C-alpha positions in Angstrom: 35.7 58.1 -11.1 32.9 60.2 -12.8 31.2 57.0 -14.0 31.2 55.6 -10.4 29.5 58.8 -9.3 26.9 58.7 -11.8 26.0 55.0 -11.0 25.9 55.8 -7.4 23.6 58.6 -8.0 21.3 56.7 -10.1 21.0 54.0 -7.4 19.6 56.6 -5.2 16.7 57.4 -7.5 13.6 55.3 -6.7 13.2 52.7 -9.6 9.7 52.4 -11.3 9.3 49.0 -12.4 6.4 46.7 -13.3 6.8 42.9 -12.6 3.6 41.8 -14.3 2.5 44.5 -16.8 3.8 47.8 -17.9 4.4 51.3 -16.8 1.7 53.8 -18.3 1.6 57.6 -18.2 -0.8 59.4 -15.5 -4.4 59.8 -16.7 -7.4 61.6 -16.2 -10.4 59.3 -16.3 -14.0 60.5 -16.8 -16.0 57.5 -17.9 -16.3 53.7 -18.1 -14.6 53.6 -21.5 -11.5 55.4 -20.1 -11.2 52.9 -17.3 -11.8 49.9 -19.6 -9.1 51.3 -22.1 -6.6 51.6 -19.3 -7.6 48.1 -17.9 -6.6 46.7 -21.4 -3.2 48.1 -21.2 -2.6 46.0 -18.2 -0.4 48.8 -16.4 1.0 47.9 -13.0 2.5 51.3 -12.5 1.1 54.8 -13.4 3.9 57.1 -13.8 2.1 60.4 -12.8 -1.2 61.2 -11.2 -4.4 58.9 -11.5 -7.5 61.0 -11.5 -11.1 59.9 -11.5 -13.0 62.9 -12.1 -17.0 63.1 -12.4 -17.1 59.4 -13.6 -20.6 58.6 -14.0 -22.5 55.6 -15.6 -26.2 55.3 -16.7 -28.4 54.9 -13.8 -30.0 51.7 -15.5 -26.7 50.2 -16.3 -26.7 46.7 -14.6 -23.2 45.6 -15.8 -20.5 45.4 -13.2 -18.4 48.6 -12.8 -15.1 48.8 -14.7 -12.2 47.8 -12.5 -8.4 48.3 -12.7 -7.0 45.1 -11.1 -3.5 45.3 -12.5 -2.5 48.8 -10.9 -0.3 48.4 -7.9 1.5 51.7 -7.7 1.0 55.4 -8.7 3.9 57.7 -8.6 2.3 61.0 -8.1 -1.1 61.2 -6.5 -4.6 59.4 -6.8 -7.6 61.8 -6.8 -11.1 60.4 -6.9 -14.1 62.8 -7.1 -17.7 62.2 -8.0 -17.4 58.6 -8.6 -20.2 56.8 -10.0 -22.9 55.2 -7.9 -22.0 51.7 -9.0 -19.0 52.0 -6.6 -19.6 51.3 -2.9 -16.0 50.8 -2.2 -12.7 51.6 -3.9 -11.8 48.0 -3.8 -14.3 47.7 -6.7 -12.1 50.1 -8.6 -8.4 49.6 -7.7 -8.4 46.4 -5.5 -4.6 45.9 -5.8 -3.4 49.3 -5.2 -0.4 48.9 -2.7 1.5 52.2 -2.9 1.2 55.9 -3.9 4.7 57.4 -4.0 3.4 61.1 -3.8 6.2 62.8 -6.0 3.6 65.4 -6.9 0.3 66.1 -5.0 -3.3 66.8 -5.5 -4.4 70.5 -4.3 -0.7 71.0 -3.4 -0.5 68.6 -0.5 -2.4 65.4 -0.9 -1.1 62.0 -2.3 -4.7 60.6 -1.9 -7.7 62.9 -2.3 -11.2 61.3 -2.1 -14.0 63.9 -2.3 -17.8 64.2 -3.2 -18.2 60.4 -3.4 -21.6 60.3 -2.0 -22.2 56.5 -2.6 -19.1 55.1 -1.0 -19.9 53.2 2.1 -16.2 52.5 3.1 -12.8 53.0 1.3 -11.8 49.5 1.0 -8.3 50.0 0.1 -7.2 46.9 1.9 -4.0 46.4 -0.1 -2.7 50.0 0.3 0.3 49.6 2.4 2.2 52.6 1.9 2.0 56.4 1.0 5.6 57.6 0.8 4.9 61.5 0.7 1.8 63.8 1.1 -1.3 63.5 3.0 -4.9 62.2 2.7 -8.0 64.2 2.0 -11.5 62.6 2.8 -14.1 65.3 2.1 -17.9 64.7 2.0 
């Protein structure tokens, strides 16, 4: 009886799985090498927050900006602040992000927080289909 109750309770917990890659812990990314390292891990799910804070590149850098094509889901929140001028749209950074669960929030209430990104022309999160919990902050 107890076993059946435990199994039933476990079925109610949202599962975290990755079909193509792995599950990786949340991160704070502050430069190109951080993004490139995470890209090499081929994560499809970030278990925790994903923060891009003060990410800058050299103004004379002509190489394409680093991209995280394998990330499809973030369990907590996504915070993007002071992104490099190389990014005109977030599609260049997380093109396949489809879901933000919102198990925890940026600034106490936001599942997606985008602020002080002066070079973004548009969001470009075309594949983002669902934010389970929390709000969206777009500032400056």
